[in-house]
C-alpha positions as a Markdown table, in Angstrom:
| # | Residue | x | y | z |
|---|---|---|---|---|
| 1 | Met | 114.1 | 11.6 | 69.2 |
| 2 | Arg | 114.4 | 15.3 | 68.6 |
| 3 | Thr | 112.2 | 17.7 | 70.5 |
| 4 | Phe | 111.0 | 19.7 | 67.3 |
| 5 | Pro | 107.9 | 17.4 | 66.8 |
| 6 | Leu | 106.7 | 18.3 | 70.3 |
| 7 | Val | 106.3 | 22.0 | 69.4 |
| 8 | Arg | 105.0 | 21.3 | 65.9 |
| 9 | Pro | 101.1 | 21.8 | 65.6 |
| 10 | Val | 99.4 | 18.5 | 66.1 |
| 11 | Gly | 97.9 | 18.4 | 62.4 |
| 12 | Glu | 101.4 | 19.0 | 60.9 |
| 13 | Arg | 103.3 | 16.1 | 62.5 |
| 14 | Gln | 104.5 | 13.2 | 60.6 |
| 15 | Pro | 102.9 | 9.8 | 61.6 |
| 16 | Val | 106.3 | 8.5 | 62.9 |
| 17 | Glu | 106.5 | 11.7 | 65.1 |
| 18 | Thr | 102.9 | 11.2 | 66.5 |
| 19 | Ala | 103.8 | 7.5 | 67.2 |
| 20 | Asp | 107.1 | 8.5 | 68.9 |
| 21 | Leu | 105.2 | 11.2 | 71.0 |
| 22 | Asn | 102.6 | 8.7 | 72.0 |
| 23 | Leu | 105.3 | 6.4 | 73.4 |
| 24 | Leu | 106.8 | 9.1 | 75.6 |
| 25 | Pro | 104.1 | 9.4 | 78.3 |
| 26 | Gln | 104.6 | 5.7 | 79.0 |
| 27 | Ala | 108.2 | 6.2 | 80.1 |
| 28 | Glu | 107.5 | 8.5 | 82.9 |
| 29 | Glu | 104.7 | 10.7 | 84.5 |
| 30 | Glu | 106.8 | 14.0 | 84.5 |
| 31 | Ile | 107.2 | 13.3 | 80.6 |
| 32 | Ser | 103.5 | 12.8 | 80.3 |
| 33 | Gln | 102.6 | 15.9 | 82.1 |
| 34 | Thr | 105.2 | 18.0 | 80.0 |
| 35 | Val | 103.8 | 16.6 | 76.7 |
| 36 | Ala | 100.2 | 17.5 | 77.8 |
| 37 | Gln | 101.3 | 20.9 | 79.0 |
| 38 | Ala | 103.1 | 21.6 | 75.7 |
| 39 | Asn | 100.2 | 20.5 | 73.7 |
| 40 | Val | 97.8 | 22.9 | 75.5 |
| 41 | Phe | 100.3 | 25.7 | 75.1 |
| 42 | Leu | 100.4 | 25.1 | 71.5 |
| 43 | Ala | 96.7 | 25.2 | 71.1 |
| 44 | Val | 96.4 | 28.3 | 73.0 |
| 45 | Ile | 99.1 | 30.1 | 71.0 |
| 46 | His | 98.1 | 28.8 | 67.6 |
| 47 | Gly | 94.4 | 29.2 | 68.4 |
| 48 | Arg | 94.9 | 32.8 | 69.6 |
| 49 | His | 92.8 | 32.2 | 72.7 |
| 50 | Gly | 93.3 | 35.2 | 74.9 |
| 51 | Asp | 91.6 | 33.7 | 78.1 |
| 52 | Gly | 93.8 | 30.5 | 77.9 |
| 53 | Arg | 97.0 | 31.9 | 78.3 |
| 54 | Arg | 96.6 | 33.1 | 82.0 |
| 55 | Asp | 95.0 | 29.5 | 82.8 |
| 56 | Trp | 98.0 | 27.8 | 81.1 |
| 57 | Ile | 100.5 | 30.0 | 83.0 |
| 58 | Ala | 98.6 | 29.2 | 86.3 |
| 59 | Ala | 98.6 | 25.5 | 85.6 |
| 60 | Ala | 102.3 | 25.3 | 84.5 |
| 61 | Gln | 103.4 | 27.2 | 87.7 |
| 62 | Val | 101.7 | 24.7 | 90.1 |
| 63 | Gly | 102.6 | 21.7 | 87.9 |
| 64 | Gly | 105.8 | 21.1 | 89.6 |
| 65 | Ile | 107.9 | 20.6 | 86.4 |
| 66 | Gly | 110.9 | 23.0 | 86.8 |
| 67 | Pro | 111.5 | 24.1 | 83.3 |
| 68 | Leu | 107.9 | 24.7 | 82.6 |
| 69 | Cys | 107.6 | 26.6 | 85.9 |
| 70 | Arg | 110.5 | 28.9 | 84.9 |
| 71 | Phe | 109.1 | 29.3 | 81.4 |
| 72 | Ala | 105.6 | 30.2 | 82.8 |
| 73 | Gln | 107.2 | 32.7 | 85.3 |
| 74 | Gly | 109.0 | 34.4 | 82.5 |
| 75 | Leu | 105.8 | 34.6 | 80.4 |
| 76 | Phe | 103.9 | 36.1 | 83.5 |
| 77 | Thr | 106.5 | 38.8 | 84.0 |
| 78 | Asp | 105.9 | 40.2 | 80.7 |
| 79 | Phe | 102.3 | 39.0 | 80.2 |
| 80 | Thr | 101.0 | 42.2 | 78.5 |
| 81 | Ala | 103.5 | 42.1 | 75.7 |
| 82 | Ile | 103.1 | 38.4 | 75.3 |
| 83 | Leu | 99.3 | 38.8 | 75.1 |
| 84 | Ala | 99.6 | 41.6 | 72.5 |
| 85 | Gly | 102.2 | 39.7 | 70.4 |
| 86 | Val | 100.1 | 36.6 | 70.2 |
| 87 | Thr | 96.5 | 38.0 | 69.9 |
| 88 | Arg | 97.1 | 40.9 | 67.5 |
| 89 | Pro | 97.4 | 40.2 | 63.8 |
| 90 | Ile | 100.1 | 42.9 | 63.3 |
| 91 | Asn | 103.8 | 42.3 | 64.1 |
| 92 | Asn | 107.0 | 44.0 | 63.3 |
| 93 | Gly | 108.7 | 41.1 | 61.4 |
| 94 | Gln | 108.6 | 42.8 | 58.0 |
| 95 | Leu | 110.1 | 46.0 | 59.6 |
| 96 | Ala | 112.9 | 43.9 | 61.4 |
| 97 | Gly | 113.9 | 42.4 | 58.1 |
| 98 | Tyr | 114.1 | 45.9 | 56.5 |
| 99 | Ile | 116.2 | 47.2 | 59.4 |
| 100 | Asn | 118.5 | 44.1 | 59.1 |
| 101 | Gln | 118.9 | 44.7 | 55.3 |
| 102 | Leu | 119.6 | 48.3 | 56.0 |
| 103 | Lys | 122.4 | 47.6 | 58.6 |
| 104 | Met | 124.0 | 45.1 | 56.1 |
| 105 | Ile | 124.1 | 47.7 | 53.4 |
| 106 | Glu | 125.6 | 50.1 | 55.9 |
| 107 | Arg | 128.3 | 47.7 | 57.0 |
| 108 | Gln | 129.2 | 46.9 | 53.3 |
| 109 | Phe | 129.6 | 50.8 | 52.7 |
| 110 | His | 131.9 | 51.1 | 55.7 |
| 111 | Gly | 134.0 | 47.9 | 54.8 |
| 112 | Arg | 132.8 | 46.1 | 57.9 |
| 113 | Ala | 130.7 | 43.3 | 56.6 |
| 114 | Ser | 133.5 | 40.6 | 56.5 |
| 115 | Ala | 132.5 | 37.2 | 57.8 |
| 116 | Asp | 135.1 | 37.4 | 60.6 |
| 117 | Leu | 133.5 | 40.6 | 61.9 |
| 118 | Leu | 129.9 | 39.3 | 61.8 |
| 119 | Arg | 130.8 | 36.2 | 63.8 |
């Protein structure tokens, strides 16, 4: 099973993916906790709940699951940027696309846009 269905919002999962995810918690308690924490994190992020982020980070840090603890610690170290990026409706995605396009055109002008160089 791939891990992508785990990070897909619950309403967008295929029935087969939901059935597979329902079988995972029966395998081991740590998997059950990880699935539950991932679902809570997705609800907080997709729902833009500002107060739930700090609660999720605290719960993940004391949960005892190594990868989640490290992920939560990383979020906590840059919490203000994470909070702004998730709660504000404005982002720089479109600007980043324009900058990428401009850099590609510039490379083409200078003859440095070959596939070998871009690898």
